[in-house]
TIMI-2910 file (N, C-alpha, C, CB; in pm, 1 decimal, decimal comma, always signed):
<rs>
+----------+----------+----------+----------+----------+----------+----------+----------+----------+----------+----------+----------+------+
!      n_x !      n_y !      n_z !     ca_x !     ca_y !     ca_z !      c_x !      c_y !      c_z !     cb_x !     cb_y !     cb_z ! resn !
+----------+----------+----------+----------+----------+----------+----------+----------+----------+----------+----------+----------+------+
! -14111,2 !  -2467,5 ! -11160,8 ! -14197,3 !  -2525,2 ! -11059,9 ! -14143,6 !  -2654,9 ! -11011,6 ! -14335,3 !  -2543,6 ! -11111,7 !  Met !
! -14054,2 !  -2647,1 ! -10925,1 ! -13992,7 !  -2762,1 ! -10866,6 ! -14050,2 !  -2796,3 ! -10728,9 ! -13846,2 !  -2740,0 ! -10857,0 !  Gly !
! -13975,5 !  -2880,3 ! -10666,3 ! -14013,4 !  -2920,6 ! -10535,6 ! -14036,7 !  -2808,8 ! -10436,3 ! -13913,9 !  -3008,1 ! -10484,9 !  Ala !
! -13950,0 !  -2701,5 ! -10445,4 ! -13958,0 !  -2591,2 ! -10347,4 ! -14094,8 !  -2511,1 ! -10372,7 ! -13826,6 !  -2492,6 ! -10362,2 !  Ser !
! -14139,8 !  -2513,7 ! -10480,3 ! -14265,4 !  -2437,8 ! -10513,4 ! -14381,6 !  -2513,6 ! -10445,6 ! -14289,3 !  -2425,7 ! -10675,7 !  Ser !
! -14373,4 !  -2649,8 ! -10454,9 ! -14484,2 !  -2734,9 ! -10396,8 ! -14472,0 !  -2723,5 ! -10240,4 ! -14472,3 !  -2894,4 ! -10447,0 !  Met !
! -14353,0 !  -2722,3 ! -10189,4 ! -14340,1 !  -2702,2 ! -10043,3 ! -14401,0 !  -2572,1 !  -9995,5 ! -14194,6 !  -2705,7 ! -10003,1 !  Ile !
! -14369,2 !  -2462,1 ! -10065,2 ! -14421,9 !  -2334,0 ! -10035,1 ! -14579,4 !  -2330,8 ! -10058,7 ! -14348,5 !  -2228,2 ! -10121,9 !  Val !
! -14636,1 !  -2393,4 ! -10153,6 ! -14772,6 !  -2409,5 ! -10173,2 ! -14847,6 !  -2487,8 ! -10054,9 ! -14789,6 !  -2479,0 ! -10303,7 !  Leu !
! -14781,7 !  -2596,5 ! -10015,9 ! -14836,6 !  -2665,6 !  -9910,1 ! -14836,5 !  -2594,2 !  -9786,2 ! -14774,0 !  -2783,2 !  -9894,3 !  Ile !
! -14718,8 !  -2515,9 !  -9749,0 ! -14713,4 !  -2447,7 !  -9623,2 ! -14817,7 !  -2320,3 !  -9625,6 ! -14559,5 !  -2401,4 !  -9596,1 !  Leu !
! -14827,1 !  -2267,1 !  -9740,7 ! -14922,1 !  -2146,2 !  -9748,4 ! -15055,8 !  -2194,0 !  -9724,7 ! -14918,4 !  -2070,9 !  -9886,3 !  Ala !
! -15106,1 !  -2317,5 !  -9774,2 ! -15230,4 !  -2371,5 !  -9763,0 ! -15251,4 !  -2401,8 !  -9617,5 ! -15245,9 !  -2489,9 !  -9850,5 !  Gly !
! -15152,4 !  -2472,9 !  -9552,1 ! -15166,8 !  -2494,5 !  -9406,2 ! -15179,1 !  -2374,2 !  -9322,4 ! -15055,5 !  -2568,3 !  -9357,0 !  Leu !
! -15097,3 !  -2271,8 !  -9357,9 ! -15104,3 !  -2149,7 !  -9285,2 ! -15240,4 !  -2077,3 !  -9291,4 ! -14999,5 !  -2061,6 !  -9334,4 !  Ala !
! -15296,2 !  -2073,4 !  -9415,7 ! -15425,1 !  -2011,3 !  -9442,1 ! -15535,0 !  -2092,5 !  -9368,9 ! -15452,8 !  -2004,1 !  -9597,4 !  Phe !
! -15531,1 !  -2218,3 !  -9378,9 ! -15634,3 !  -2302,7 !  -9303,6 ! -15624,4 !  -2290,0 !  -9147,3 ! -15615,8 !  -2455,8 !  -9342,7 !  Ala !
! -15506,0 !  -2292,8 !  -9101,3 ! -15482,8 !  -2289,9 !  -8957,7 ! -15509,0 !  -2150,7 !  -8907,1 ! -15339,9 !  -2334,7 !  -8922,6 !  Gly !
! -15481,5 !  -2040,5 !  -8993,1 ! -15519,3 !  -1903,5 !  -8953,3 ! -15674,2 !  -1888,7 !  -8945,6 ! -15459,6 !  -1799,3 !  -9055,3 !  Gly !
! -15732,6 !  -1936,5 !  -9041,2 ! -15884,2 !  -1923,0 !  -9046,3 ! -15951,3 !  -1999,8 !  -8921,7 ! -15941,5 !  -1986,0 !  -9189,6 !  Ala !
! -15895,6 !  -2107,7 !  -8884,2 ! -15951,6 !  -2185,7 !  -8769,0 ! -15921,9 !  -2098,6 !  -8648,1 ! -15886,1 !  -2336,6 !  -8753,9 !  Ile !
! -15795,1 !  -2055,0 !  -8626,7 ! -15760,7 !  -1976,2 !  -8513,2 ! -15848,6 !  -1856,7 !  -8497,1 ! -15622,0 !  -1934,7 !  -8521,6 !  Leu !
! -15865,9 !  -1777,0 !  -8616,8 ! -15952,9 !  -1655,4 !  -8604,4 ! -16090,9 !  -1697,3 !  -8564,9 ! -15958,7 !  -1573,7 !  -8737,6 !  Val !
! -16144,5 !  -1807,7 !  -8620,0 ! -16278,2 !  -1842,7 !  -8570,6 ! -16288,5 !  -1884,5 !  -8432,9 ! -16332,6 !  -1944,3 !  -8647,4 !  Ala !
! -16179,0 !  -1952,3 !  -8371,2 ! -16188,3 !  -1974,1 !  -8224,5 ! -16177,1 !  -1862,3 !  -8142,5 ! -16093,6 !  -2060,9 !  -8181,0 !  Lys !
! -16107,6 !  -1747,6 !  -8191,2 ! -16084,8 !  -1627,1 !  -8112,4 ! -16214,1 !  -1548,1 !  -8120,1 ! -15960,3 !  -1542,9 !  -8164,6 !  Ile !
! -16281,5 !  -1540,8 !  -8234,1 ! -16396,8 !  -1449,0 !  -8250,1 ! -16521,7 !  -1507,1 !  -8195,2 ! -16418,9 !  -1414,0 !  -8394,8 !  Ile !
! -16546,5 !  -1633,1 !  -8224,3 ! -16672,6 !  -1696,0 !  -8187,5 ! -16696,4 !  -1709,0 !  -8028,8 ! -16675,9 !  -1836,2 !  -8253,2 !  Thr !
! -16818,9 !  -1695,2 !  -7993,5 ! -16851,9 !  -1714,4 !  -7840,4 ! -16909,2 !  -1850,2 !  -7833,3 ! -16959,9 !  -1602,2 !  -7776,8 !  Lys !
! -16850,1 !  -1936,7 !  -7743,9 ! -16910,3 !  -2073,6 !  -7730,3 ! -16981,3 !  -2076,0 !  -7601,2 ! -16803,3 !  -2189,7 !  -7736,6 !  Thr !
! -17098,4 !  -2134,8 !  -7610,5 ! -17185,5 !  -2160,2 !  -7500,7 ! -17231,6 !  -2310,0 !  -7502,5 ! -17306,2 !  -2063,3 !  -7506,5 !  Thr !
! -17255,8 !  -2371,1 !  -7388,6 ! -17313,2 !  -2503,3 !  -7385,7 ! -17448,6 !  -2493,7 !  -7321,6 ! -17223,1 !  -2602,7 !  -7311,3 !  Thr !
! -17545,6 !  -2563,3 !  -7384,5 ! -17672,3 !  -2571,0 !  -7323,5 ! -17734,5 !  -2707,9 !  -7361,1 ! -17760,9 !  -2451,5 !  -7366,8 !  Asn !
! -17842,2 !  -2746,2 !  -7291,4 ! -17912,6 !  -2880,9 !  -7307,2 ! -17960,4 !  -2890,1 !  -7458,4 ! -18044,4 !  -2894,7 !  -7200,7 !  Pro !
! -18001,3 !  -2785,1 !  -7527,9 ! -18057,4 !  -2786,5 !  -7649,6 ! -17957,3 !  -2839,5 !  -7761,9 ! -18106,7 !  -2650,8 !  -7676,1 !  Gln !
! -17834,6 !  -2796,1 !  -7734,2 ! -17727,4 !  -2842,3 !  -7835,0 ! -17712,2 !  -2987,5 !  -7841,4 ! -17591,2 !  -2785,1 !  -7802,0 !  Lys !
! -17743,0 !  -3064,1 !  -7730,5 ! -17718,1 !  -3206,2 !  -7741,0 ! -17838,9 !  -3288,0 !  -7781,5 ! -17667,2 !  -3255,9 !  -7613,1 !  Gly !
! -17950,4 !  -3216,1 !  -7807,6 ! -18074,6 !  -3297,3 !  -7846,9 ! -18068,5 !  -3317,8 !  -8000,1 ! -18216,2 !  -3220,2 !  -7804,2 !  Glu !
! -18129,7 !  -3439,6 !  -8043,3 ! -18129,9 !  -3474,4 !  -8175,2 ! -18219,0 !  -3368,0 !  -8259,0 ! -18180,5 !  -3620,0 !  -8186,6 !  Pro !
! -18183,4 !  -3339,1 !  -8377,7 ! -18252,9 !  -3244,6 !  -8467,3 ! -18255,9 !  -3287,2 !  -8599,7 ! -18195,6 !  -3115,8 !  -8465,4 !  Tyr !
! -18381,9 !  -3279,5 !  -8656,4 ! -18404,7 !  -3317,0 !  -8791,4 ! -18519,3 !  -3242,3 !  -8847,6 ! -18426,8 !  -3461,4 !  -8802,6 !  Glu !
! -18484,0 !  -3151,7 !  -8949,7 ! -18586,9 !  -3082,4 !  -9027,5 ! -18664,1 !  -2990,8 !  -8947,3 ! -18677,6 !  -3175,8 !  -9091,3 !  Cys !
! -18615,4 !  -2939,9 !  -8824,2 ! -18683,7 !  -2835,9 !  -8748,0 ! -18801,9 !  -2888,4 !  -8680,5 ! -18722,8 !  -2722,7 !  -8833,8 !  Gly !
! -18821,3 !  -3016,6 !  -8674,5 ! -18933,9 !  -3080,9 !  -8612,0 ! -18875,9 !  -3149,0 !  -8476,3 ! -19003,3 !  -3190,7 !  -8716,3 !  Ile !
! -18934,5 !  -3117,7 !  -8363,2 ! -18890,9 !  -3193,9 !  -8246,7 ! -18917,6 !  -3343,9 !  -8263,6 ! -18961,0 !  -3142,3 !  -8121,5 !  Pro !
! -18824,1 !  -3421,7 !  -8206,4 ! -18844,4 !  -3563,9 !  -8219,8 ! -18935,2 !  -3617,6 !  -8105,6 ! -18707,9 !  -3636,3 !  -8220,2 !  Thr !
! -19007,3 !  -3728,8 !  -8139,2 ! -19092,3 !  -3778,7 !  -8037,9 ! -19055,5 !  -3930,1 !  -8041,0 ! -19250,9 !  -3745,4 !  -8064,4 !  His !
! -19054,8 !  -3984,7 !  -7916,7 ! -19004,3 !  -4128,2 !  -7893,0 ! -18862,4 !  -4144,7 !  -7902,2 ! -19062,3 !  -4223,1 !  -7988,4 !  Gly !
! -18826,5 !  -4271,4 !  -7939,7 ! -18686,9 !  -4305,5 !  -7945,6 ! -18623,2 !  -4244,0 !  -8074,5 ! -18669,7 !  -4460,9 !  -7942,0 !  Lys !
! -18508,5 !  -4195,0 !  -8068,0 ! -18439,4 !  -4139,7 !  -8188,5 ! -18349,1 !  -4244,7 !  -8260,9 ! -18351,9 !  -4017,3 !  -8146,5 !  Thr !
! -18312,9 !  -4359,0 !  -8187,6 ! -18233,1 !  -4451,9 !  -8244,4 ! -18329,2 !  -4564,5 !  -8280,5 ! -18118,0 !  -4492,5 !  -8152,6 !  Trp !
! -18372,9 !  -4572,4 !  -8405,5 ! -18459,1 !  -4676,1 !  -8455,4 ! -18385,3 !  -4753,7 !  -8564,9 ! -18591,7 !  -4616,5 !  -8508,3 !  Ile !
! -18434,1 !  -4876,6 !  -8587,4 ! -18369,8 !  -4958,2 !  -8693,4 ! -18441,2 !  -4935,9 !  -8815,9 ! -18366,6 !  -5106,6 !  -8661,8 !  Gln !
! -18367,8 !  -4900,4 !  -8931,1 ! -18431,7 !  -4876,7 !  -9050,3 ! -18428,0 !  -5013,4 !  -9134,9 ! -18363,5 !  -4755,3 !  -9122,6 !  Leu !
! -18510,9 !  -5005,2 !  -9243,0 ! -18515,1 !  -5121,6 !  -9332,1 ! -18394,0 !  -5124,2 !  -9421,4 ! -18642,3 !  -5121,2 !  -9416,6 !  Asn !
! -18331,3 !  -5244,8 !  -9429,3 ! -18201,1 !  -5263,8 !  -9514,5 ! -18237,7 !  -5227,7 !  -9652,7 ! -18140,6 !  -5417,1 !  -9511,4 !  Val !
! -18359,1 !  -5238,8 !  -9693,3 ! -18389,8 !  -5207,4 !  -9843,2 ! -18352,4 !  -5062,6 !  -9877,1 ! -18547,8 !  -5229,0 !  -9877,3 !  Gly !
! -18355,4 !  -4975,9 !  -9783,7 ! -18316,7 !  -4836,4 !  -9823,0 ! -18169,1 !  -4835,1 !  -9856,9 ! -18347,1 !  -4731,8 !  -9707,4 !  Tyr !
! -18087,7 !  -4910,2 !  -9775,4 ! -17936,8 !  -4908,7 !  -9809,3 ! -17910,5 !  -4981,0 !  -9938,4 ! -17849,9 !  -4977,0 !  -9694,9 !  Tyr !
! -17990,1 !  -5092,8 !  -9972,7 ! -17970,8 !  -5162,7 ! -10099,1 ! -17993,3 !  -5074,1 ! -10219,3 ! -18061,9 !  -5280,5 ! -10106,7 !  Leu !
! -18116,7 !  -5001,8 ! -10196,9 ! -18151,0 !  -4913,8 ! -10310,8 ! -18043,6 !  -4813,4 ! -10336,4 ! -18281,9 !  -4841,7 ! -10286,4 !  Phe !
! -17990,7 !  -4759,8 ! -10229,5 ! -17898,7 !  -4645,6 ! -10233,2 ! -17767,3 !  -4711,2 ! -10296,0 ! -17874,4 !  -4576,0 ! -10078,7 !  Ala !
! -17721,4 !  -4827,1 ! -10267,3 ! -17609,3 !  -4879,4 ! -10321,2 ! -17619,5 !  -4912,3 ! -10469,5 ! -17575,0 !  -4991,3 ! -10246,9 !  Leu !
! -17737,7 !  -4956,5 ! -10508,8 ! -17764,7 !  -4981,0 ! -10648,4 ! -17766,8 !  -4848,7 ! -10725,9 ! -17897,7 !  -5056,1 ! -10664,8 !  Val !
! -17821,6 !  -4747,3 ! -10668,6 ! -17817,9 !  -4614,6 ! -10734,7 ! -17670,3 !  -4567,7 ! -10745,7 ! -17905,2 !  -4508,0 ! -10653,2 !  Phe !
! -17597,1 !  -4590,0 ! -10652,0 ! -17453,1 !  -4543,5 ! -10648,4 ! -17378,8 !  -4614,4 ! -10748,6 ! -17385,9 !  -4564,2 ! -10512,7 !  Leu !
! -17400,0 !  -4742,5 ! -10765,6 ! -17333,5 !  -4825,0 ! -10873,1 ! -17369,6 !  -4763,3 ! -11012,2 ! -17381,6 !  -4981,8 ! -10865,5 !  Ile !
! -17493,6 !  -4736,7 ! -11030,2 ! -17525,5 !  -4691,5 ! -11164,2 ! -17492,5 !  -4550,8 ! -11184,5 ! -17665,9 !  -4712,2 ! -11194,4 !  Phe !
! -17473,6 !  -4476,4 ! -11084,8 ! -17433,4 !  -4328,9 ! -11086,1 ! -17282,5 !  -4325,4 ! -11120,3 ! -17462,8 !  -4253,9 ! -10939,6 !  Asp !
! -17208,3 !  -4410,7 ! -11059,5 ! -17059,8 !  -4411,2 ! -11067,3 ! -17035,1 !  -4456,1 ! -11218,1 ! -16987,1 !  -4516,5 ! -10951,5 !  Val !
! -17109,5 !  -4528,8 ! -11277,7 ! -17068,7 !  -4583,5 ! -11422,0 ! -17075,5 !  -4451,5 ! -11509,3 ! -17180,7 !  -4712,4 ! -11486,0 !  Glu !
! -17147,6 !  -4344,6 ! -11481,5 ! -17143,9 !  -4235,3 ! -11557,3 ! -17004,2 !  -4168,8 ! -11555,8 ! -17247,7 !  -4147,4 ! -11513,6 !  Leu !
! -16922,0 !  -4183,3 ! -11448,9 ! -16795,5 !  -4133,8 ! -11443,6 ! -16709,8 !  -4211,4 ! -11537,6 ! -16745,2 !  -4135,7 ! -11307,8 !  Val !
! -16730,5 !  -4342,7 ! -11562,8 ! -16643,1 !  -4416,4 ! -11655,5 ! -16698,3 !  -4389,9 ! -11804,1 ! -16641,9 !  -4578,1 ! -11617,6 !  Phe !
! -16831,2 !  -4349,9 ! -11815,6 ! -16879,5 !  -4321,4 ! -11957,6 ! -16820,6 !  -4189,9 ! -12014,9 ! -17038,1 !  -4311,5 ! -11960,6 !  Leu !
! -16793,5 !  -4087,3 ! -11938,5 ! -16737,1 !  -3968,7 ! -11994,1 ! -16609,5 !  -3981,5 ! -12062,3 ! -16722,8 !  -3875,6 ! -11896,4 !  Tyr !
! -16505,5 !  -4043,8 ! -12000,8 ! -16375,3 !  -4060,5 ! -12076,4 ! -16389,3 !  -4152,3 ! -12202,4 ! -16265,6 !  -4122,1 ! -11980,2 !  Pro !
! -16475,9 !  -4244,7 ! -12196,7 ! -16501,7 !  -4325,7 ! -12311,6 ! -16554,9 !  -4241,5 ! -12425,4 ! -16597,8 !  -4435,6 ! -12277,5 !  Trp !
! -16659,0 !  -4155,4 ! -12395,2 ! -16716,2 !  -4068,2 ! -12504,1 ! -16613,3 !  -3971,5 ! -12552,5 ! -16841,1 !  -3989,5 ! -12455,3 !  Ala !
! -16525,7 !  -3928,5 ! -12482,6 ! -16421,9 !  -3840,3 ! -12527,2 ! -16325,1 !  -3910,2 ! -12639,9 ! -16339,2 !  -3795,3 ! -12399,6 !  Val !
! -16290,5 !  -4035,7 ! -12622,1 ! -16193,1 !  -4100,0 ! -12710,3 ! -16260,9 !  -4192,4 ! -12792,3 ! -16084,3 !  -4168,0 ! -12638,2 !  Val !
! -16396,8 !  -4203,5 ! -12792,1 ! -16466,9 !  -4315,5 ! -12877,2 ! -16437,5 !  -4297,6 ! -13016,1 ! -16622,2 !  -4317,3 ! -12862,4 !  Ala !
! -16444,8 !  -4178,2 ! -13069,5 ! -16426,7 !  -4147,4 ! -13219,5 ! -16280,5 !  -4187,8 ! -13257,7 ! -16453,3 !  -3984,3 ! -13253,4 !  Lys !
! -16180,8 !  -4154,9 ! -13162,2 ! -16049,5 !  -4186,2 ! -13206,1 ! -16013,2 !  -4327,4 ! -13204,2 ! -15958,0 !  -4116,8 ! -13130,7 !  Lys !
! -16078,8 !  -4407,7 ! -13113,8 ! -16045,2 !  -4550,5 ! -13086,4 ! -16126,5 !  -4627,2 ! -13197,4 ! -16086,7 !  -4598,9 ! -12928,2 !  Val !
! -16243,1 !  -4585,4 ! -13232,1 ! -16324,7 !  -4645,8 ! -13332,7 ! -16411,1 !  -4762,3 ! -13273,4 ! -16235,1 !  -4696,0 ! -13446,8 !  Gly !
! -16426,3 !  -4882,2 ! -13362,3 ! -16516,3 !  -4980,3 ! -13328,9 ! -16475,1 !  -5058,8 ! -13202,9 ! -16532,8 !  -5067,7 ! -13442,8 !  Trp !
! -16351,0 !  -5062,1 ! -13168,2 ! -16309,0 !  -5113,7 ! -13050,1 ! -16367,7 !  -5063,7 ! -12925,3 ! -16181,5 !  -5099,2 ! -13045,2 !  Leu !
! -16386,8 !  -4921,6 ! -12915,8 ! -16447,5 !  -4855,3 ! -12818,6 ! -16595,1 !  -4896,9 ! -12811,4 ! -16428,5 !  -4714,0 ! -12839,0 !  Ala !
! -16660,1 !  -4908,0 ! -12914,5 ! -16801,8 !  -4948,0 ! -12915,8 ! -16817,8 !  -5087,1 ! -12865,4 ! -16860,8 !  -4937,3 ! -13055,1 !  Met !
! -16725,2 !  -5181,0 ! -12895,1 ! -16734,5 !  -5313,9 ! -12850,7 ! -16708,0 !  -5310,2 ! -12695,9 ! -16633,2 !  -5406,8 ! -12929,7 !  Gly !
! -16621,6 !  -5232,0 ! -12639,3 ! -16589,7 !  -5232,3 ! -12507,5 ! -16718,2 !  -5172,8 ! -12428,0 ! -16456,3 !  -5151,3 ! -12486,5 !  Glu !
! -16775,1 !  -5076,9 ! -12481,5 ! -16884,0 !  -5019,4 ! -12403,8 ! -17006,9 !  -5106,9 ! -12410,6 ! -16916,7 !  -4879,4 ! -12452,6 !  Ile !
! -17028,4 !  -5182,2 ! -12509,0 ! -17132,3 !  -5267,7 ! -12521,2 ! -17112,9 !  -5389,0 ! -12408,2 ! -17136,9 !  -5317,6 ! -12672,3 !  Ile !
! -16983,5 !  -5431,4 ! -12401,0 ! -16952,2 !  -5529,7 ! -12294,3 ! -16976,9 !  -5466,5 ! -12152,7 ! -16800,6 !  -5578,5 ! -12307,6 !  Ile !
! -16933,9 !  -5342,3 ! -12139,6 ! -16950,0 !  -5270,0 ! -12013,0 ! -17103,3 !  -5252,2 ! -11965,7 ! -16883,0 !  -5129,8 ! -12029,5 !  Phe !
! -17175,7 !  -5220,6 ! -12068,5 ! -17324,1 !  -5213,1 ! -12048,7 ! -17387,2 !  -5342,0 ! -12018,8 ! -17390,5 !  -5157,6 ! -12168,0 !  Phe !
! -17338,9 !  -5448,9 ! -12092,3 ! -17381,4 !  -5583,5 ! -12064,2 ! -17365,4 !  -5628,0 ! -11919,3 ! -17307,8 !  -5674,4 ! -12150,0 !  Gly !
! -17241,6 !  -5595,2 ! -11867,5 ! -17215,6 !  -5636,8 ! -11728,6 ! -17303,8 !  -5559,1 ! -11634,8 ! -17067,6 !  -5616,8 ! -11690,9 !  Ile !
! -17320,7 !  -5429,2 ! -11664,0 ! -17408,2 !  -5354,8 ! -11572,9 ! -17560,9 !  -5398,1 ! -11588,0 ! -17391,7 !  -5200,4 ! -11601,3 !  Leu !
! -17599,9 !  -5434,9 ! -11704,8 ! -17736,8 !  -5495,4 ! -11718,8 ! -17757,7 !  -5619,3 ! -11636,2 ! -17763,9 !  -5530,4 ! -11862,7 !  Phe !
! -17650,8 !  -5706,1 ! -11648,9 ! -17655,4 !  -5827,4 ! -11571,3 ! -17671,8 !  -5805,3 ! -11420,3 ! -17532,3 !  -5904,8 ! -11596,8 !  Ile !
! -17596,4 !  -5701,0 ! -11374,2 ! -17598,7 !  -5649,9 ! -11232,5 ! -17733,1 !  -5605,3 ! -11191,3 ! -17502,7 !  -5534,4 ! -11213,6 !  Gly !
! -17794,4 !  -5528,5 ! -11289,5 ! -17932,4 !  -5476,7 ! -11270,6 ! -18032,8 !  -5590,4 ! -11264,8 ! -17970,8 !  -5379,3 ! -11384,8 !  Phe !
! -18022,0 !  -5689,9 ! -11349,6 ! -18112,8 !  -5796,2 ! -11351,9 ! -18101,6 !  -5876,2 ! -11214,1 ! -18084,0 !  -5886,0 ! -11477,0 !  Leu !
! -17978,7 !  -5898,3 ! -11171,2 ! -17956,7 !  -5963,4 ! -11046,5 ! -18014,8 !  -5888,3 ! -10934,4 ! -17815,7 !  -5984,3 ! -11024,0 !  Tyr !
! -17997,5 !  -5753,4 ! -10926,7 ! -18057,3 !  -5672,4 ! -10818,8 ! -18207,8 !  -5682,7 ! -10813,7 ! -18018,9 !  -5528,0 ! -10835,0 !  Ala !
! -18270,7 !  -5671,9 ! -10939,3 ! -18411,4 !  -5683,4 ! -10958,1 ! -18464,1 !  -5811,3 ! -10913,6 ! -18445,7 !  -5663,1 ! -11094,1 !  His !
! -18391,9 !  -5930,0 ! -10954,6 ! -18438,9 !  -6069,6 ! -10910,9 ! -18430,5 !  -6081,1 ! -10760,3 ! -18350,5 !  -6185,9 ! -10977,4 !  Lys !
! -18330,1 !  -6016,2 ! -10686,7 ! -18317,8 !  -6028,0 ! -10539,2 ! -18415,2 !  -5942,5 ! -10472,9 ! -18179,9 !  -5992,4 ! -10490,6 !  Lys !
! -18473,5 !  -5843,7 ! -10545,6 ! -18576,3 !  -5759,2 ! -10477,0 ! -18505,9 !  -5636,0 ! -10424,7 ! -18649,3 !  -5837,2 ! -10358,0 !  Gly !
! -18389,5 !  -5587,8 ! -10459,0 ! -18330,6 !  -5483,2 ! -10413,0 ! -18395,1 !  -5349,4 ! -10457,0 ! -18199,7 !  -5493,9 ! -10448,4 !  Ala !
! -18472,2 !  -5364,4 ! -10568,1 ! -18531,3 !  -5240,9 ! -10620,2 ! -18679,7 !  -5212,5 ! -10577,0 ! -18524,2 !  -5246,0 ! -10770,2 !  Leu !
! -18731,6 !  -5303,8 ! -10499,9 ! -18873,7 !  -5289,8 ! -10452,4 ! -18880,6 !  -5221,2 ! -10313,0 ! -18943,2 !  -5432,4 ! -10444,5 !  Glu !
! -18976,4 !  -5140,0 ! -10298,1 ! -19010,0 !  -5084,8 ! -10164,0 ! -19099,9 !  -5173,6 ! -10095,6 ! -19071,7 !  -4948,6 ! -10171,1 !  Trp !
! -19070,1 !  -5207,0 !  -9976,4 ! -19149,0 !  -5288,6 !  -9900,4 ! -19211,6 !  -5227,1 !  -9780,3 ! -19075,7 !  -5395,7 !  -9864,0 !  Lys !
+----------+----------+----------+----------+----------+----------+----------+----------+----------+----------+----------+----------+------+
</rs>
């Protein structure tokens, strides 16, 4: 499995993807109508302006959720090697959770977790 195998694999992937796109372009019938350009959400026709300003609190809440969700990605490799590393791993994860807890307290103090 040298470089030639990788080149063949990349070319095969590109050919497969390009072929699928080409077949879709040939087979599908495209039409344009005014309904395709209308905003659509949940099957309910929109009323009024569709470009509205949302509360920044939604974004802050989503970012805080994302931060605490991504920390689980770092928790899994730690759990795999924790027994092998020993008490050093336990100390590292306590420091890691301490930093996350300080971030949580900061977000709570700033009101990022409150719905207004």
